[in-house]
C-alpha positions in Angstrom: -1.2 0.0 11.6 -1.6 -0.5 15.4 1.2 0.0 17.8 2.3 -3.3 19.5 1.4 -3.5 23.1 4.1 -4.5 25.6 2.2 -7.7 26.4 2.4 -9.0 22.8 4.2 -12.2 22.3 7.0 -12.9 19.9 5.9 -14.7 16.7 9.0 -17.0 16.9 9.8 -17.8 20.5 6.4 -17.0 22.1 7.9 -14.9 24.9 6.6 -11.5 25.8 8.3 -8.2 25.2 9.7 -5.8 27.8 8.1 -2.4 27.9 11.0 -0.7 26.1 12.3 -3.7 24.2 13.0 -3.2 20.5 10.9 -5.4 18.2 10.4 -6.1 14.5 7.0 -6.4 12.8 6.4 -8.6 9.8 3.1 -10.1 8.4 1.1 -8.8 11.4 3.4 -10.6 13.8 5.8 -9.0 16.2 9.3 -10.5 16.8 12.2 -9.9 19.2 14.9 -8.4 17.0 17.1 -11.4 17.6 14.3 -14.0 16.9 13.6 -13.1 13.2 16.7 -14.7 11.7 18.1 -15.7 8.3 17.4 -19.4 7.5 20.9 -19.8 6.1 23.4 -17.8 8.3 21.1 -17.4 11.4 21.9 -13.6 11.6 19.1 -11.3 12.7 17.1 -10.0 9.8 16.9 -6.3 9.2 16.5 -4.2 6.0 15.6 -6.3 3.0 15.0 -10.0 3.4 13.6 -12.7 1.0 11.2 -15.6 1.4 12.5 -19.1 0.7 11.2 -22.6 1.3 13.1 -22.7 4.6 12.0 -19.3 5.9 13.6 -16.0 5.1 17.1 -15.1 4.0 19.2 -11.9 4.5 20.3 -10.0 1.4 23.9 -11.4 1.5 22.6 -15.1 1.6 20.0 -14.3 -1.1 22.7 -13.0 -3.4 24.8 -16.0 -2.7 22.2 -18.6 -3.4 20.1 -17.0 -6.1 20.1 -18.4 -9.6 22.9 -16.9 -11.6 23.2 -16.4 -15.4 25.9 -18.7 -17.0 27.0 -15.9 -19.3 27.1 -12.7 -17.3 27.2 -14.2 -13.8 24.5 -11.8 -12.4 21.6 -13.1 -10.4 18.3 -14.0 -12.1 15.5 -12.6 -9.9 12.6 -14.8 -9.1 9.6 -14.3 -11.4 11.9 -13.4 -14.3 11.7 -15.7 -17.4 15.1 -17.2 -18.2 16.4 -19.8 -20.7 17.6 -23.1 -19.6 20.3 -24.9 -21.7 22.0 -28.1 -20.5 21.0 -27.4 -16.9 22.4 -23.8 -17.0 20.3 -20.7 -16.6 20.7 -17.6 -18.9 19.0 -14.2 -19.0 17.1 -14.2 -22.4 19.4 -11.4 -23.6 22.5 -13.4 -22.6 21.6 -16.6 -24.5 23.8 -15.8 -27.5 26.6 -17.2 -29.6 29.8 -17.3 -27.5 31.8 -16.5 -30.6 30.0 -13.6 -32.3 27.6 -12.5 -29.5 24.5 -12.8 -31.8 21.3 -13.4 -29.9 19.9 -16.9 -30.2 16.1 -16.6 -30.2 13.7 -19.4 -29.1 13.3 -22.0 -31.9 16.5 -21.0 -33.8 19.0 -23.7 -34.5 22.6 -23.5 -33.3 25.4 -25.9 -32.5 27.5 -26.5 -29.4 31.2 -26.0 -29.1 32.9 -27.0 -25.8 29.5 -26.9 -24.0 28.6 -23.4 -25.2 26.0 -22.4 -27.8 27.5 -21.3 -31.2 26.0 -20.1 -34.4 
């Protein structure tokens, strides 16, 4: 990895950096720390951030907007297979009977009671 030169330009605003100015590097581009911002809340990105269609999101916004399992309420990470029932997402291990908690496997028949899968 090469050290950025003070004459480098910011990948977002195009302005140059001061000799001692802090900067953030991402995907071979250098940014002013305040120029690499969350696409949702517009706060400067640091630590973990996540790609979206609009740009990048900070960890807090990612948790807020990520797909959530209808049963457990936890996020479903991108790239993870999930079950979709009546427009609601479920972890595969969470798609079970709401009365007895028995897992409902793909292709098994079940009925619905008040909008929830039942055996």
